[in-house]
N, C-alpha and C positions, 0 to 999 in steps of 0.2 A: 208264217202261215202257209206259204207255198210248199215248204218241206213237209209239213204235217199232212197236207192234202195229198201230195205224191205218195207219201208213206202209206196212207190209208187205201189209196187206189191199188198200189202194187202188192199190198198184203191180201189181195183177193177180193177187193171191193166189197167189204162187209156191208150187209144191208141194214145198217143201224139207222133207224128212222130219226128225222129231225123235225121239230115243230115248224121250221122255217122253209123246208123243202118238201116237194112231193115225194111220197114213199115209193121211189122207183130207182132202179140201178142206172148209173151213168157210166159211159165209156170213157177211157183215157183221152180219146180224141176230143170229146165234148169239153173236158176240163182244159185241154190245151187251147181250144177255140175260145173258151171263156176268158182265159188268161191273156190271149192275144188281143181280144176285144177290149178288155180292161186296160191293157197297156196303151192301145191306140186311143181309147177314151181319155186317158190321163194326158197323153201327148197333145191331143186336141185341146184339152182344157188348159194346159200350160201355154199353148200357142195363143189361145184366146186371151188369157191373162196378160201375156206379154204384149199382145197387140193393143189391148185396152190400156196397159201401162204406157206404151209409146204414144197412144192417142192423147192421153192426159198430158204427157210431157210436151207433145207438139202444141197443144192448146196453150199451155203455160208459156212456151217459147214465143208463140205468135202474139200473145197478149203483151209480153214484155217488150217485144220489138215494136209493136204498135204504140205503146206508151212512150218508148224512146223516140220514135219518129215524130210524134206529136210535140214532145217537149223540146228535143234537141234543137230543131231548126229555129223555133221562136226564141228560146232561151239564149241560144248562141248569138243571135242578132242583138238581143238586148244587152248581153254581157260584153260583147265586142264594142258596142256603142258606148257603154259605160267606161270601158278600158281606154278608148280613144279620148274621151273627155278628161279622164284622170291624167292621161299622158300629156294632154295640152296644159292642164293645170301645173304639172311638174315643170314644163318648159317655161311657162310664164312666171311661175313663182320663184322668188329668190330664196333659196334654201336657208340662207343665213339670217334672213329678216325675222323669221318666226320659226325657230327650230321645232317647237312642239307641233305646230300646224303642219310643217313639212313632214314630220315623222308620221302624222296621221294620214296624210295623202299617200305617202310611200307604202304604209301598211295596207290601205284600201286598194292601192294599185296592185300590190303583190297578191292580195286575196282575190281580186277580180281576174288576174292572170291565171291563178290556179284554177278558178272556176271555168274559164274559157278552155284551158287545156283538158280539164276533166270532162267537159261537154264534148270535145272532139274525140276523146277516148271513148266516151259513151257511144257516139255514132259508130266508131270502129267496132266496138264489141257487139252492137246490135246487128251490124252488117255481117260480122263473123258468125253470130248465132243463126242468122237467116241462111247464109251460105252453107253452113254445116248441115242444117236441116234439109236443104235441097240435095246435097250430096248423099245424105242418108237415104232419101227417097229414091234416088237414081240407082243406088246399090241394093234396091229391094229391101229396104228397112234394115238399118244397122243400129243395133241397140247402143253400142259403145259411142257411135257418132252422135246419137240423140242425147246421150248423157253429157257429152262434151258441149253440145249446143245448149243443153239445159243449164249447165254450170255457168256458161257465159251469160245466159239470159238472167240468171239469178243475180249476177254482178250488176247487170243493167237495171233490174228492178230495185235493187238496194240503193243504187245511186239516185235513181228517180225519186224514191221515197225520201231520201235525205235532202235532196235539192228542194222538193216541194215543201217539206217541213221547215227547212231553213228560211223559206220565204214568208213563213208565218211568224217568224221571230222578229219582233219590233221593239222589244223592251230595251232600255239602256244598258242592261247587264246580260242580255241574252247571249251575247257572243263569248261570254267568259266560261271558264271551267266551273266545276262545282265541288263543293265539300258537303258530303252527306253524313249526318249523325243519326244513328239508329239506336233507340233506347227502348228496352222492355218497359211497358207502362207500370208493371207491378212485379214483385218477387213471385217466384213459382216457375217450375220447370217448363210448363206449357208456354208461358210468356217468353222465356229465355230461348227455347228452341225455335219459336216463331220469329224472334228477332234475328236469329242466325239464318233462317230461311230467307228472310227479306234481304239480308246482306248478300247472300249467295245469288239471289235474283238480280240485284244491281250489278254485281261483279260479272255475271254471265252476260247481262245486257251490254256492259262496257266492252267485254271481249268480242262480242258479235259485231259491234260497231267498229272494231279496230282500235278502241281506246285502251289505254293502260290505266287500270284502277290500282290505287295504292292504299292499303290499310295502314293507317298511321296511329291507330289506337284501338285496342280491343280489350274488353273485360270478360274473359271466358268464365264459365261456371263449372263447378266441380262435377255436376251430374249431366253435363252437356248443355249446349246452347251458349248464349252470351247475354250479359246484362246490358252491354252497350258496345258500339263500334263506330269508328269514324273512317270514312272512305273518301279519298281525294281522286278526282278524275281531271287530269290536266289536258283538256282538249277543247277546241272551239265549239261553241253552241251548247255545251253540255248543261250549263245552268238553264238556258232557255228550254231545253228538252225536259229537264227534271224538276223545274220549279213547281210544277203541278203535283209532285209527289209529297210535298210538305203536308203534314197532318197525321191523323191517327189511322193506322192500317189494322183492320180487325179480322182475325181468323175465327170462323164460326164452324163448329163441328156439327151442330144440328140446328135446322132453321125451319120454322113454320111460316110459309108464305102468307097464309090467310090472317094469322094473328100477329105476324111480324115479331115473333118471339124467338130467341135463340137459347140453346141449351148450354153449350160450352163455348166460352168466349176467351180469346187471347188477343191482346192488343199491344201494338208498338207505336211509338211516336217517331216520325221521320222529319228531320229538319234539313233544309237545303239552303246553303249559303254560297254566294258567288265566290269563285276562286280566280282572282285577277291574274291574267296571263301576260298581257303586254305592259300594262301600267299598274303602278301601286297606288294605294290610297294616300293622297298627298296631305289631306287635312289631319290636324293634330287634335287629340283629345286631352283636355286638361287633366293632369294627374290627380287633382283633388276630387275629380268626378268618378274616380275609379277605386274599387275595393278589390285588391289582389290577394289571393290566398292560395296556399299550397295544399294539395290533397294527398293523403297517403295512398300509395298504389294498392290496387285490389290484390288480395292474397294469391289468386291464380296468376296475376300478372307478374308477381314476384318470382313465381316458379319458372317463368319464361326468361328470367335474368334481366328484366327491364325494371329497375327499381327507382328510376328518376320520378320525382313527384309530379303529378299533374298540376296544371295551373288553372285556377278559376278566376275570371274577372267579372265583377258586377259593375255595370254602368249605373251609378246612383240616380241620376236625373230621370232615367227611363225605366229602371228596374230590369234591364236586359242583362242576361248572364250568358257567358260563353265558357267553354272548357277546352283545354288542349293537353294531350298526353301523347307519348310515343316518340317525341323528338329526342335528340341525343343528350340534351341537358336541360336544366331548369330555365336558363335564359332563352334557349330556342323555343321552349314551350310557351314562354311569356310572349315572345314576338309573334308566334303563330296565333295565340289566343287574341292578342291585340288586333292583328289583321282581320281575324274572323269577326271581332266585335265591330270594327269599322265597316266591314262589308254588310253586316246585319243591320247596323244603324242606317246605312245608305239605302237599303231596301225598304226599311220602315219609313224613311223620309220620302222616298218615291211613292209608296203606297198612300201616305198622308197628303201628298201633293205639296210638300214644302221643299224649298231649295237648300236649306241648311239643316244640318243635324241638330243644331242648337234649338231649332224651332219645333222639334218633335214634341207632340203632346202625349205625355205618359198615359193619361187616362183614356186616350183614344186609340191606344195600341191594341189591335185585335190579335190575339194570340192564335194564329192559324194552326199552331201545333196542337191545339186543343180541339180543333174541328175535325170531324170524321171525314176522311178522304175516300177510303175504299173498304169494301168487304170482300173477303175471300171465303166462299162457302164450300166446305168439304163434304158435307152430308146433309140431307139425303141425295142431293145432286151436286155436281161440281159447277160452280158459277162464280164469276167475278163481277161485282157491282161497283161501279165508280159513282160515288155519291154526288160529287160536284157536277159532273157532266150528264149523269143519267144513263151512261153507257153500261150495257150488260153483255158479258162475253162468257160463253160456255167453255172456253179453253183454259180452265184453271191450271192444268199441268204445264201447258205451253207458256202461260204468263209467268209462272214460277220458274220456268226454265230460261227466263230472260227475254222473252218475246213480248215486250211491253209497248211496242210501237203503236198499236191501235189505241192504247190508252193515252199515249203522248199526243198523238194526232187529235184525239177527241178533246183533250185539254187545250191544245193550241187553237183549235177552231172555236171552242167555247170562250176562250179568252178574247179572241178577235171579235166574236159576235157581241160580247159584252163590254168591249172597249177597255179590257183590263190588260195590263202589262206586268 
């Protein structure tokens, strides 16, 4: 643009009229003045944008530091007191009298010690963020220092969020890992692509929390997407966080809010089972109550060189079925399926309020997988509706990118308010 302007001026300043400019001649000096003013205006605008950006960063840093200050002092006192009591129990308790109980106390003591150390680290990071912010202001605003303080404050916020949510976990299996099974509700490319999107969402969530997710079984489709997939996340509290994800997840392309009708609908079923980390399921299931069968691998799975048959186990008294694929051999698939069945039956027994799996009433089993959990609306506006909690969030893309903490928190608060575990 600048070159063409200079060329037209030096060529004799032709008096070609323009509908946007007065029909008069301009000197070269005027053009230079305009260019300088434009440059200064752009610099001023960039400066304002940068200052606004740093103001926003500063507010976020301050909020994170305040949250850390409020939490750390009180929480550290509580956790330190808990650790002292556990330490006294260890001194008074004869480790060999009851090995199982001793092991439980040791595990709790180790967990509390980790929390205490993490809270001390939280205080250090909050102070670091505060100090860097003050240094940045002394140096007449240093953007790099602000970014450094912001990164430290994000670590602080992340820990505070996790700590606060962990205190909402009170169920007997909430401290366990989780096994997620995602299945397209019907055949069709839309359903299968949606199933893969949900799988990616959970993998991204796990990565952002620092957890390692392992896909142990997947049925890819020829035209893209997946028919089903199983994801294991071996980390504490994951079952507690994700138990609210169980149910039908519906993708809606067109939605009329007034008539509550949808145009294009793709649905997937998500099941969440505890993945026991410290202890295994001790109880035994009678072999005569099980119907074990082998399933032929999906054609697309055979192309990936995994030809071991999947194992399906039906628990005849309750009608509960589980599936395992992706292990190194048939026997390993059977063991994995059996462990999942035990975990699933334990959850059902807990939900029915019975102490023994044998007391489960088959006709009273509510299949939560058939209940709608969430709607993801893509058009005409982007919105996520959590059916169970009534939470509505406009950040559809952010949710699909793995940022599901607001939904997890809403579920935990809902569960606590309704005395559900």
